C-alpha positions in Angstrom: -17.4 17.2 0.8 -13.9 17.4 -0.5 -11.7 14.4 0.0 -8.4 14.6 1.9 -5.5 14.0 -0.5 -3.3 11.3 0.9 0.1 9.9 0.0 -0.5 6.1 -0.5 2.1 3.5 -1.1 0.9 0.4 -3.0 3.2 -2.5 -2.0 3.0 -5.1 -4.7 1.7 -2.8 -7.5 1.2 -4.5 -10.8 1.1 -3.4 -14.5 -1.5 -6.0 -15.2 -5.0 -4.4 -15.3 -6.7 -7.5 -14.1 -4.8 -7.4 -10.8 -6.4 -5.7 -7.8 -3.1 -3.9 -7.0 -3.3 -2.3 -10.4 -7.0 -1.4 -9.9 -6.0 0.2 -6.6 -3.3 2.4 -8.3 -5.9 3.5 -10.9 -8.7 4.2 -8.4 -6.4 6.0 -5.9 -5.3 8.3 -8.7 -8.9 8.8 -9.8 -9.7 9.8 -6.2 -6.9 12.4 -6.2 -4.4 10.6 -4.0 -0.7 10.7 -4.5 0.2 7.1 -5.4 3.6 5.6 -5.0 3.7 2.1 -6.5 6.3 -0.4 -5.3 7.4 -3.4 -7.4 10.9 -5.0 -7.5 11.4 -4.7 -11.2 8.9 -2.5 -12.9 9.9 1.0 -13.8 6.5 2.5 -14.5 2.9 1.6 -13.6 -0.1 3.6 -14.8 2.2 6.5 -15.8 3.8 6.6 -12.3 7.5 6.0 -11.5 7.9 2.8 -9.4 10.1 2.4 -6.3 11.8 -1.0 -6.3 11.7 -1.3 -2.5 10.2 0.6 0.4 13.7 2.0 1.3 13.5 4.2 -1.7 10.6 6.1 -0.2 11.7 9.0 1.9 8.4 11.0 2.2 5.8 10.8 4.9 3.3 8.1 4.1 -0.4 8.3 5.1 -1.3 4.8 4.0 0.5 1.6 3.0 -1.8 -0.6 1.0 -0.4 -4.2 1.0 -0.9 -6.5 -2.0 2.0 -8.9 -1.2 1.2 -12.3 0.2 2.3 -13.3 3.7 5.0 -15.6 2.3 6.7 -12.6 0.7 6.0 -9.9 3.2 8.1 -11.3 6.1 11.5 -10.0 4.8 9.8 -6.6 4.2 8.7 -6.1 7.8 11.8 -4.1 8.8 11.3 -1.8 5.8 7.6 -1.4 6.6 8.3 -0.4 10.2 11.1 2.0 9.0 8.6 3.6 6.6 6.3 4.5 9.6 3.1 4.8 7.6 0.2 6.3 9.5 -1.8 3.2 8.8 -1.5 -0.1 6.9 -4.3 -1.7 4.9 -4.0 -5.5 4.6 -6.0 -6.3 1.5 -7.7 -9.7 1.2 -5.1 -12.5 1.0 -2.3 -10.5 2.5 -3.1 -11.1 6.2 0.0 -12.0 8.1 0.2 -12.7 11.8 3.9 -11.9 11.8 3.3 -8.5 10.1 0.3 -7.7 12.3 2.4 -8.4 15.5 5.2 -6.2 14.2 2.8 -3.4 13.4 1.1 -3.6 16.8 4.5 -3.6 18.5 5.6 -0.7 16.4 2.5 1.3 17.2 1.3 1.4 13.6 -2.4 1.0 13.1 -3.6 -1.6 10.6 -6.8 -3.0 9.3 -7.8 -6.0 7.3 -9.9 -4.4 4.5 -10.1 -3.8 0.8 -8.7 -0.5 -0.5 -11.1 -0.6 -3.5 -14.2 -1.1 -1.3 -13.0 1.6 1.2 -12.6 4.1 -1.6 -16.0 3.3 -3.2 -17.8 3.6 0.2 -16.0 6.8 1.3 -14.2 5.0 4.2 -10.7 5.6 2.9 
């Protein structure tokens, strides 16, 4: 069965290979997805150009995979809603009642899950 190629934004992407956000960028690429890393200062992650904030992304987004803690995501909520991803994955440690409420009110589906596990188990 051929996988559907998706455009995936990794919010909080990291250059550090030990970080789960970096592992997600690598694995999403391996699985054939178009990956758009977002980090405030990095220019390149895993050979991909980096957007410094969500406002720089003007393409339709299938999935927003969040790797930013709840204490940092609050100011990003308006940008997340403006991005209008088809779904949001809140990876472990990124759960935010404020973000979840905003997504629910904005009609954007979300799930608390691990992008890496979802990929490995064909649930992505």
